C-alpha positions in Angstrom: -33.8 288.2 339.3 -31.0 289.0 341.7 -31.8 285.9 343.7 -31.4 283.8 340.6 -28.1 285.5 339.7 -26.8 284.8 343.2 -27.7 281.1 342.7 -26.1 280.9 339.3 -23.1 283.2 339.2 -20.0 283.4 341.3 -17.3 285.9 340.7 -13.7 285.3 341.8 -11.1 288.1 342.1 -7.5 286.6 342.2 -5.0 289.2 343.3 -1.2 289.3 343.4 1.2 292.0 344.6 0.7 293.7 341.2 -3.1 294.0 341.6 -4.5 297.3 342.7 -7.3 298.2 345.1 -8.9 300.0 342.2 -9.6 296.8 340.2 -10.4 294.9 343.3 -13.0 297.4 344.4 -14.4 297.6 340.9 -14.8 293.9 340.7 -16.6 293.8 344.1 -18.9 296.7 343.2 -20.0 295.1 339.9 -20.5 291.7 341.5 -22.6 293.3 344.2 -24.6 295.3 341.7 -25.6 292.2 339.7 -26.2 290.0 342.7 -23.2 287.6 342.1 -21.4 285.9 344.9 -18.0 287.4 345.3 -14.9 285.5 346.4 -11.3 286.5 346.7 -8.2 284.3 346.3 -4.8 285.7 347.0 -2.5 283.8 344.6 0.7 285.7 345.2 2.3 283.0 347.3 1.6 280.5 344.5 3.2 282.8 341.9 6.3 283.4 344.1 6.6 279.7 344.7 6.7 278.9 341.0 9.2 281.7 340.4 11.5 280.3 343.2 11.3 276.8 341.8 12.3 277.8 338.3 14.9 280.4 339.5 16.6 277.7 341.7 16.6 275.3 338.8 18.1 277.8 336.4 20.6 279.0 338.9 19.7 282.7 338.4 17.2 285.2 339.6 14.3 286.0 337.3 14.1 289.7 336.6 11.6 292.0 334.9 14.4 293.4 332.7 15.1 289.9 331.3 12.0 287.8 331.9 9.1 290.3 331.5 6.7 288.2 329.5 7.3 285.0 331.5 6.8 286.8 334.8 3.5 288.2 333.5 2.2 284.9 332.3 2.9 282.9 335.4 0.6 285.2 337.4 -2.3 284.5 335.0 -1.6 280.7 334.9 -1.4 280.5 338.7 -5.0 281.7 338.8 -6.3 278.7 336.8 -6.2 275.7 339.3 -8.1 277.4 342.1 -11.0 278.6 340.0 -11.2 275.3 338.2 -11.3 273.6 341.6 -14.2 275.8 342.7 -16.0 275.1 339.4 -15.6 271.4 339.9 -16.8 271.6 343.5 -19.9 273.4 342.5 -20.5 271.4 339.3 -20.4 274.8 337.6 -19.4 276.0 334.1 -16.3 278.1 334.2 -16.6 281.2 332.0 -13.6 282.7 330.1 -13.7 286.4 329.6 -11.4 287.0 326.6 -12.8 289.1 323.8 -12.3 289.1 320.1 -9.7 291.9 320.1 -7.5 290.0 322.5 -8.0 286.8 320.6 -6.9 288.4 317.3 -3.4 289.3 318.7 -3.0 286.6 321.3 -3.2 289.1 324.2 -4.1 286.3 326.7 -2.2 283.7 328.7 -2.8 280.2 327.5 -3.9 278.0 330.4 -4.4 281.2 332.4 -7.2 283.7 331.6 -8.2 281.5 328.6 -9.3 278.7 330.9 -13.0 277.9 330.8 -15.7 275.8 329.2 -17.4 278.7 327.5 -16.2 282.2 326.4 -19.4 284.3 326.1 -17.8 287.5 324.7 -15.0 286.0 322.5 -17.0 287.1 319.4 -17.2 290.7 320.5 -14.5 293.4 319.9 -13.1 295.4 322.8 -14.1 298.8 321.4 -17.7 297.8 321.2 -17.6 296.2 324.7 -16.3 299.5 326.2 -19.1 301.5 324.5 -21.6 298.9 325.7 -20.4 299.1 329.3 -20.8 302.9 329.3 -24.3 302.5 327.9 -25.1 299.9 330.6 -23.8 302.4 333.2 -26.0 305.3 332.1 -29.0 303.5 330.5 -29.0 299.8 331.1 -31.5 297.1 330.3 -35.2 297.9 330.4 -35.8 295.4 333.1 -33.0 296.7 335.4 -32.2 300.3 334.5 -28.8 301.9 334.8 -25.9 300.2 336.6 -23.9 303.0 338.3 -21.4 300.5 339.7 -19.9 300.2 336.3 -18.4 303.6 336.7 -15.6 301.9 338.6 -14.8 299.9 335.5 -15.4 302.5 332.9 -13.2 305.1 334.6 -10.2 302.9 334.2 -7.9 302.2 331.2 -8.0 298.5 330.4 -5.0 296.8 332.1 -3.8 293.3 332.7 -2.1 294.4 335.9 0.7 291.9 335.6 3.7 294.2 335.7 4.7 296.0 338.9 2.4 299.0 339.7 5.2 301.4 338.8 5.1 300.3 335.2 1.6 301.7 334.8 0.7 298.9 332.4 -2.3 299.4 330.0 -3.5 297.2 327.2 -3.3 299.9 324.6 0.3 300.7 325.5 1.1 297.0 325.1 -0.8 296.7 321.8 -2.3 299.8 320.1 -5.5 301.7 320.5 -8.4 299.2 320.5 -10.3 301.1 317.8 -7.3 300.8 315.5 -6.8 297.1 316.4 -10.4 296.4 315.6 -10.3 298.3 312.3 -7.3 296.4 311.2 -8.8 293.1 312.2 -12.0 293.9 310.4 -10.2 294.8 307.2 -7.6 292.1 307.3 -9.6 289.1 308.5 -13.3 289.8 307.7 -12.6 291.7 304.4 -9.5 289.6 303.6 -7.3 292.6 302.6 -3.5 292.4 302.6 -1.1 294.6 304.5 -0.9 297.2 301.7 -4.7 297.6 301.3 -5.1 297.7 305.1 -2.5 300.5 305.3 -4.5 302.5 302.8 -7.6 302.1 305.0 -5.7 303.3 308.0 -4.3 306.3 306.0 -7.9 307.3 305.1 -9.2 307.1 308.6 -6.2 308.2 310.6 -4.7 311.0 308.5 -3.5 312.8 311.6 -1.1 309.9 312.5 2.5 309.7 311.1 3.1 307.0 308.5 5.6 305.4 310.7 3.0 305.0 313.5 0.4 303.5 311.2 3.0 301.1 309.8 4.1 300.1 313.3 0.5 299.3 314.3 0.0 297.3 311.1 3.2 295.3 311.5 2.3 294.5 315.1 -1.1 293.3 314.2 -0.1 291.0 311.3 2.8 289.5 313.2 0.8 288.9 316.4 -2.1 287.5 314.4 0.1 285.1 312.6 2.1 283.8 315.6 -1.0 283.3 317.8 -3.2 281.0 315.7 -2.3 278.1 318.0 -4.0 280.0 320.9 -7.2 280.6 318.9 -7.3 276.9 318.2 -7.5 276.2 321.9 -9.9 279.0 323.0 -13.2 277.9 324.7 -16.2 277.9 322.4 -17.9 281.2 321.9 -21.1 282.6 320.3 -21.2 283.9 316.7 -23.0 287.2 317.1 -22.3 289.1 313.8 -20.3 288.9 310.6 -17.0 288.9 312.4 -15.7 285.9 314.2 -12.3 284.3 314.8 -13.3 280.9 316.0 -11.3 278.5 313.8 -13.6 275.6 314.6 -16.7 277.2 313.0 -15.6 280.3 311.0 -12.1 281.5 310.5 -9.4 279.1 309.5 -5.7 280.1 309.4 -2.5 278.0 309.4 -0.7 277.6 312.7 2.6 277.9 310.9 2.9 280.6 308.2 5.1 283.2 306.7 3.5 285.8 308.9 3.1 288.3 306.0 6.8 289.1 306.4 7.3 289.5 302.6 4.3 291.8 302.2 5.3 293.9 305.3 8.9 294.2 304.0 7.7 295.4 300.6 5.3 297.9 302.2 7.9 299.3 304.5 10.2 299.8 301.5 7.6 301.9 299.8 6.9 304.2 302.7 
């Protein structure tokens, strides 16, 4: 089986100055454990070149204080051309690795980490994936047994590693706890509940959290969901694995331009 994986699967780690040895070593360990080929591209020179071009054109230096999101996104986008080139050279299918939780709130860089011809886990939420990876580490599939190499992944907090290391960036700091995000998505999108009803669901399951925190998570979800439909329209095709799916081509339609639930959120905030 490992020989077949080596023939079929190539993993590419594309680092910048903001990438850590922790994620690099984790990627290498997992690739080795499954038998995948492992390649490394250092794309930092590409990133800095793009930054210089735009900075010179604008006549000002790009800074993290003023240009945070753009400086994050250019790193993800700079990774696309090289891995597409590799896929073309090998006549291979490029896999995108975005999951459903990221798709719900647009936590991905269009034409960056969304690049690919197929997105195998785009129908699966992040909270489930984290539990499954821990199960794979300790139990694993019957045919292969446990995969201890996944400890290097499971021991970390999920992070995009796009800000400088001193920022200690994590996904959940940028967004909210993944279990909360997935609960809101399930209630709002699958069950079609409005902001007020979803808030009551959160109150019942997170009674230890202040009202202001619950409302902040709720507002963040509905606003990010609404403004990122255009991204979901362009995601690579995925598999429909359960009763929750955000693929607009086969399951979940939503307008690209909308009111963003602003009236409902304003009314809810006035009540709390």
